[in-house]
C-alpha positions as CSV (number, residue, x, y, z in Angstrom):
1,M,95.0,119.6,87.9
2,T,96.9,121.1,91.1
3,L,97.4,118.7,93.7
4,P,96.0,119.9,97.1
5,R,98.3,121.3,99.9
6,R,96.7,118.6,102.2
7,I,94.9,115.4,101.8
8,P,91.8,115.4,103.1
9,K,91.9,111.9,104.6
10,L,95.1,109.9,104.4
11,T,95.0,106.5,103.3
12,V,97.4,104.6,105.2
13,P,98.7,101.5,103.1
14,P,98.6,97.8,104.6
15,I,102.1,97.3,103.7
16,K,105.0,98.5,105.6
17,C,108.6,99.3,104.7
18,Q,112.0,101.3,105.1
19,G,111.4,105.0,104.0
20,I,108.0,104.7,103.9
21,K,106.2,108.5,102.8
22,T,103.0,108.5,105.0
23,K,104.1,111.6,106.9
24,L,105.4,113.5,103.5
25,V,102.4,113.0,101.4
26,D,100.8,116.4,102.0
27,F,104.4,117.9,101.4
28,I,105.0,116.1,97.9
29,A,101.4,116.7,96.6
30,S,101.6,120.5,97.6
31,S,105.1,120.6,96.1
32,I,103.9,119.6,92.4
33,Q,101.7,121.0,89.6
34,W,100.1,118.5,87.0
35,D,97.0,118.9,85.1
36,G,95.9,115.2,86.1
37,R,95.0,114.2,82.5
38,G,98.1,111.5,81.9
39,R,99.2,108.7,83.6
40,W,100.6,109.0,87.3
41,I,103.7,106.7,87.2
42,E,105.8,105.3,89.8
43,P,108.7,103.2,88.9
44,F,109.5,102.6,92.4
45,L,106.0,101.9,94.4
46,G,107.3,100.6,97.3
47,S,104.1,100.9,99.9
48,G,102.2,102.9,97.6
49,V,101.5,105.7,100.2
50,V,102.2,108.8,97.7
51,A,100.1,106.9,94.5
52,F,96.9,106.0,97.1
53,N,96.7,109.5,98.4
54,I,97.6,111.3,95.3
55,R,94.3,109.0,93.9
56,P,95.1,109.3,90.0
57,A,92.4,108.6,87.8
58,R,95.1,106.6,85.4
59,A,98.3,105.2,86.8
60,R,101.0,102.7,85.9
61,L,102.3,101.3,89.3
62,N,105.6,99.0,89.3
63,D,107.9,97.8,91.7
64,S,110.7,95.0,91.2
65,N,109.4,93.4,94.2
66,P,107.0,91.0,92.8
67,H,105.2,90.4,96.6
68,I,104.1,93.9,96.4
69,I,102.7,94.0,93.1
70,R,100.9,90.6,93.8
71,L,99.2,91.8,96.8
72,Y,98.2,95.3,95.6
73,Q,96.9,93.6,92.1
74,G,94.9,91.1,94.6
75,I,92.9,94.2,96.2
76,Y,92.7,96.0,92.6
77,D,91.0,93.1,91.3
78,G,88.8,91.6,94.3
79,T,90.4,88.3,94.8
80,I,92.1,89.9,98.0
81,T,89.0,91.0,100.6
82,P,88.9,92.6,103.8
83,P,86.9,89.4,105.4
84,A,89.8,87.1,103.9
85,V,92.0,88.9,105.4
86,R,90.8,89.1,108.4
87,E,90.1,85.0,108.6
88,F,93.3,84.7,107.7
89,L,95.0,86.9,110.2
90,E,93.1,85.7,113.0
91,R,93.6,82.2,112.3
92,E,97.6,82.6,111.7
93,G,97.6,85.1,114.8
94,A,96.0,82.7,116.8
95,R,98.8,79.9,115.9
96,L,101.5,82.2,116.7
97,L,100.5,83.4,120.1
98,E,99.8,79.7,120.7
99,S,103.8,78.9,119.7
100,G,105.2,81.8,121.4
101,G,106.1,83.5,118.5
102,A,107.8,80.4,117.1
103,Y,105.2,80.0,114.4
104,Y,106.8,83.0,112.4
105,Y,109.5,81.3,110.9
106,E,107.2,78.4,109.7
107,V,105.6,81.0,107.8
108,R,108.3,82.6,106.4
109,A,109.7,78.9,105.5
110,R,106.5,78.5,103.6
111,F,106.7,81.7,102.1
112,N,110.0,81.3,101.1
113,G,109.4,77.9,99.5
114,P,110.2,76.3,96.2
115,G,109.5,79.3,93.1
116,S,111.0,82.2,94.4
117,G,108.9,85.5,94.2
118,S,105.8,83.0,94.4
119,G,104.8,83.3,98.3
120,H,101.3,83.7,98.9
121,S,100.0,87.6,99.3
122,L,98.7,86.9,102.8
123,D,101.4,85.3,104.0
124,F,103.6,88.1,102.8
125,L,101.3,90.4,104.9
126,F,101.5,88.6,108.1
127,L,105.0,88.4,108.1
128,N,105.7,92.4,107.0
129,R,103.2,93.0,109.8
130,A,105.0,90.8,112.7
131,G,108.4,91.3,111.1
132,F,110.5,93.4,113.0
133,N,110.3,97.2,112.9
134,G,108.1,96.9,110.1
135,M,111.3,96.1,107.5
136,L,110.8,94.7,104.1
137,R,114.0,92.7,103.5
138,F,115.4,90.0,101.4
139,N,118.3,88.0,100.7
140,S,120.3,87.5,97.5
141,R,117.9,84.5,96.5
142,G,115.0,86.4,96.8
143,G,114.0,84.9,100.5
144,F,112.4,87.0,103.1
145,N,114.5,87.3,105.9
146,V,113.2,89.8,108.4
147,P,113.6,88.3,112.1
148,F,110.4,88.0,114.3
149,C,109.3,91.2,116.1
150,R,109.2,89.2,119.6
151,K,105.8,89.8,120.0
152,P,103.5,86.6,120.1
153,D,100.2,88.2,120.3
154,R,100.8,90.7,117.8
155,F,97.7,90.0,116.0
156,R,95.3,91.3,118.8
157,P,91.8,92.1,117.2
158,A,92.4,95.8,117.5
159,Y,95.5,95.3,115.4
160,I,93.9,93.0,112.8
161,T,90.8,95.4,112.4
162,R,93.3,98.5,111.5
163,I,94.9,96.2,109.0
164,V,91.7,95.1,107.6
165,N,90.5,99.0,107.8
166,Q,93.3,99.6,105.5
167,V,92.5,96.9,103.1
168,A,89.0,98.1,103.0
169,A,90.2,101.5,102.3
170,L,92.6,100.7,99.4
171,Q,89.6,98.9,98.0
172,D,87.6,101.6,98.0
173,L,89.7,104.3,96.1
174,M,90.6,101.8,93.8
175,R,87.0,101.4,92.5
176,G,86.7,102.7,89.1
177,A,90.7,103.5,88.7
178,D,92.4,102.6,85.8
179,W,95.4,101.3,87.3
180,T,97.8,99.1,86.1
181,F,100.2,97.1,88.7
182,T,103.7,95.8,87.1
183,T,106.9,94.0,88.0
184,G,109.4,95.1,85.6
185,D,112.9,97.1,85.4
186,W,112.4,101.0,86.0
187,R,114.0,101.5,82.7
188,D,111.1,100.0,80.8
189,I,108.4,101.9,82.7
190,L,110.2,105.2,82.1
191,A,110.4,104.8,78.6
192,G,106.8,104.4,78.4
193,A,106.2,108.0,79.8
194,S,104.7,110.7,77.6
195,V,103.0,113.6,76.4
196,D,100.5,112.8,74.4
197,D,96.9,113.8,73.3
198,S,95.1,112.9,76.7
199,G,97.7,115.2,78.4
200,D,101.0,114.7,80.3
201,D,102.1,111.9,82.2
202,F,103.4,112.8,85.7
203,V,106.4,110.4,87.0
204,Y,107.2,110.0,90.5
205,L,110.8,108.6,91.7
206,D,111.2,107.2,94.8
207,P,114.3,105.1,94.8
208,P,116.5,103.2,97.3
209,Y,118.2,106.2,99.0
210,I,122.1,106.3,98.3
211,G,123.9,106.2,101.8
212,R,120.6,104.7,103.4
213,H,118.6,101.6,103.0
214,T,119.7,100.8,99.6
215,D,118.1,97.1,99.4
216,Y,114.8,96.0,100.2
217,Y,114.5,93.4,97.4
218,N,117.2,93.6,94.9
219,G,120.6,96.2,94.6
220,W,120.6,99.7,94.0
221,T,124.0,101.0,93.2
222,D,125.4,104.7,92.8
223,D,125.6,103.6,89.1
224,D,122.0,103.1,88.9
225,A,121.1,106.2,90.5
226,R,123.2,108.0,87.7
227,A,121.6,106.4,85.2
228,L,118.2,107.3,86.4
229,A,118.9,110.9,86.5
230,E,120.2,110.9,83.1
231,I,117.2,109.0,81.9
232,A,114.5,111.4,84.3
233,R,116.0,114.4,82.9
234,V,115.2,114.3,79.5
235,L,111.6,112.8,79.9
236,P,109.2,114.5,77.9
237,C,106.7,115.2,80.9
238,G,107.0,116.2,84.5
239,V,109.2,114.3,87.1
240,A,109.6,114.4,90.6
241,L,112.3,112.9,92.4
242,S,112.4,112.0,96.6
243,M,115.7,111.9,98.1
244,W,117.2,112.5,101.5
245,K,119.3,116.0,101.2
246,Q,121.3,116.1,104.5
247,N,121.4,115.0,108.0
248,K,123.3,115.8,111.1
249,Y,126.3,113.8,109.9
250,R,126.4,114.8,106.2
251,A,124.9,116.2,103.0
252,N,124.2,114.1,100.1
253,D,126.1,115.1,97.2
254,H,124.1,113.0,94.4
255,L,121.5,116.1,94.6
256,D,123.8,118.8,93.2
257,E,125.9,116.3,90.9
258,C,123.0,114.8,89.2
259,W,120.0,116.9,89.2
260,P,121.3,120.7,88.9
261,G,118.9,123.2,88.1
262,W,115.4,121.6,89.1
263,A,113.2,123.1,91.4
264,E,113.8,122.4,94.8
265,R,111.3,121.8,98.1
266,T,112.5,120.4,101.5
267,T,111.1,119.5,104.5
268,A,112.6,118.3,107.8
269,H,111.4,114.4,108.3
270,F,112.1,111.6,110.8
271,Y,112.4,107.9,109.7
272,H,111.3,105.5,112.2
273,V,111.4,102.2,110.1
274,G,114.6,100.7,110.0
275,P,117.2,98.2,111.4
276,T,119.4,100.3,113.5
277,E,119.4,103.6,115.2
278,D,121.6,105.4,112.8
279,L,118.7,104.8,110.3
280,R,116.4,106.4,112.2
281,N,117.4,110.1,112.6
282,A,115.9,113.6,111.5
283,V,116.8,114.1,107.6
284,I,116.4,117.0,105.3
285,E,113.9,115.7,103.0
286,A,114.1,116.9,99.1
287,L,111.8,116.8,96.2
288,L,113.4,117.7,92.9
289,I,110.8,118.6,90.0
290,T,111.2,119.1,86.6
291,P,111.1,123.0,85.8
292,G,107.6,124.3,85.4
293,Y,106.0,121.4,87.4
294,A,106.8,122.5,91.0
295,A,103.9,124.6,92.6
296,P,104.6,127.8,94.0
297,E,106.0,127.8,97.7
298,E,103.8,129.3,100.4
299,P,104.9,132.7,101.6
């Protein structure tokens, strides 16, 4: 199938993170040609906004952050429901307001308790939506360490309703979809991408950006980025890579060095999520696509 030039109704995920592609979904969808018969594969799911709006019938959605995967798996299998989210956020939001904001750190300590990576999904959602500037950041021990946003009244009724509606919309679009959520190494995920009798898989890559936010759960190095390019360039199916191309300060040499010869589509974009002002400025966003899988450019 040729993906639509514009997504009719954008689904906004309940999780926020640096580099979220909410405003780039139309650009990505309109740049790719894919028959839709295989699986949509994302080794770096992040917020999930691209997959949730592409809405493939079959997908393998992976991330190294187990908290993201656990939350979305719970929504997918129905163990996390909109009413449960509302009840939790109303209760915990009231305690946050009563404490003047101090309760945020109690929830964070509870979430980071014994058993790294095992924090409760609703605590994760609470922390993500009450943390500073919508960031996801973890220390070397896997502990969530984003400070409070300094808004004790964060969970007002309208804000809770917005989050609940996002969960409900996500649950609706997941219904009937054949999606697998995993927490694994990106190399293993790419090793399973293929062309078979059911059609081509398509791999969408949104790795940590070199020279920008390089860590939201675990490390990402220049060597990792080069290894990703080497593996992705020989996959037997379509691939698209999201990466920044340039900003007012410099260009990203990685694209020319590691992804030569691929179809390139670009658009201007502004990142609002980030810890410092220098990470919240206009950039040229690039999508590098396997030759033969790029949609024709509009005149």
